[in-house]
Residue, then its C-alpha position, 0 to 999 in steps of 0.5 A: m506920260q510916265v512909264g507904267d501910268d496904266l497899270f496904275r492907272a488899271v489898279g485905282i493908283d492916280d499918284p504921279g510919282a508912284v513907280i514899281d520899287w523892283e529891289l523890294r523883297p517880302e523879309d524885307t517888309f516887316g523890318t521897313f513896315e513892321s518895325w522901327g529897325g528899318r524906316e531910314r527908307l521911310r520920308h513919312n509914314g503915309e509913303r506908298f511903296y508897290y512891289f510884285f510879289i509871289d503867292g506861293w499859298a495860291e494854286p498855282p503860285c501867282v504874281c500880286l503887285m501889292e501897295r505897302a506901308v507902315k502898318h499898312a497893307r493893300v494887294l492891288a491885283r493878281i498878274t497871269a504869268p507864264q507859270e514856267l517863269v513863276q516856278a522857276a523864280i521859287h524853285n530858285q529861292g530854295r526851300k525856306i525855313t519858315l511856313d511862310r510861302s511869299y517869296a520875290i520875284d527874280a530878274a528873269l520874271a521881273t524882265w517878263l514883267r517890265a515888258h508885258l507891263i511896264e514899257r508896254f502895258d498888257p490890262t488882259l494880264v490883270t487881274v484887279r481885286r475888287e474894294p468894298q462898296t462904300q455902304d457895306m452893310t444894312d439892317r434892313d435885312l434883318a427879321p424876326v426870328a423864333p430861336p432854335a429850341e437849342p443852339a448848334r454847338l459849334p466846335c469852337a477850340p482852336q486846334e490845328l485842321d489838316d485838310a480832310a478835317a477841314h472838308d469832312l467840318i464843311r460837310s458834318w455841319n451842312f455848310y455851304d462852300r461853294l467848292l466842296n458843299p455848294e448845296g450847303n446851308f447853315a440857317n443864320a438867326f441873326v439878331l441886332q443888338a441894342d448897340g449896333l455894334t453886335v448881332l446875336d446868332l440865335a441859331t449857334g449863341v455867337e455873337w459877332q462883330r458886325r464890323g472887324l478891323a478893316a485894316i489888313t492885318s496878320v496873326i498876330g496883328a489880329q491877335r493883338y486887335a481882339k487884346k484891345m477890343n478886350q481890354q476896351a471891352f467892346a459892345g460892354h463883352s471884354d470875351w471877345r476872340l477870333p472865330s473857329l473855323a465851324e464859326a467861321l463857316s457860320l456866316l456863310a449863305p449859298r445866295a449872295n446878299r444885296f452886296g455881292y456878299q456870301t453872307h447876311s447883310c448885316l455884316s459889314t463888307r470891310q473884312p472880306y476874307i477873315f481869320t480863324s484862331q485854327a491853324r492847318r497842319p502841316g502849316g499855314r492858317w485857315f481863313v473863310d471868304l465871305q466874298n466868294g464864299n469858301a474856305f481856304w488857308a494861305s499864310a499868317f506870318n505876311p500881312g495877308g487877312y481882315a478880323r472879324l471877332c466873336r464871343s460866346s453869348s454865355g460869356k464862355a467858349v462852348a465846348s463841341r459835340 
C-alpha cells in the first residue's frame, strides 16, 4: 500500500498511481489545463492531477482537495485544517489583484496535511463531496397544473447585487432559502415540453433546461455553453441564457425531492449548484445551490460551478416589477 492511499480511497479514487502534486498552485491551472500554453507537463489529456488549495470564498476559508485535468475540475473533499494555519497561508500570499480568492497552501500547511492525511490518515478531517445519483431526474412527479392568471415577472437583468439587495430579493419574492428565508415557498407550475428536454414554469413564464452542462466550469465556460446551445438552437430556440438570481432562486423548494435536492425532481441533479447571470458587488458571482437550498456567492474565475440555461417563453427577457 502506498502512502496516501487511504485518502484517495476515502474520496472514491481507485487509481493506484494517484498522488498529491504539492507544487501545483491555483494560478497555474488555467495555463496547464484550459489553454495550450502549459501542456508540456501533461502526458495525455486524460491525466488526472490532485492538489490541495484554500477556498477563500468559504466562511471561514477552508482547504479543499481538487481533481484536475484538461477541461475538468472537481472538488473531491473539504479538509478540516487548523484555521490559524489556513489564515496564515492566506496572509503570507498578500492581497490579490484579482477578485479570485483561491489560494495555494504554504509550507506549514503542507506539513500539517502530510502528517494528518498522508503519513497517517484521520478520516474525521475529510468531508467528501457527494456525487449525484445514477438516476438524476424523473417525470413521475409532474402533475397537471392550472396556469396562474398572470405569471410572476421575475427580475431578469444581469446587474450587480450586493448582499443586502440579494437578501431583500429573497424575502420580497418569498423564495425559499434555508439560511435567509426558511419559511419561504415560491410555488412552481412545471409543464414538460414535447421534446422532453425542457420544462416550462407557468408560474414565471421561464423555460428551463432539464439538464445543463454536467461538467464543472467557470463563468466564461458557462457563457460559452450558452452560446453553443444558441448556435445549435437547443430545443428549437436560440435565446438561451444564464438565469438571473431571482430566476434561479425560483427553482428552490422547501421540501427535498426524491433525490435529496431542494428543487423539483423533473430537473437533473447533475447541476448541484448553478451560475447566475449576476455578479456580486463588490466581488464574486451569485450562485444558487439546488442541493442544499440556498443562494451563495463565490469566485467565478476558476472553474467552480455548473450551467443550467433558461429562456423567457415569450422569446425575450421579461422586465422586473
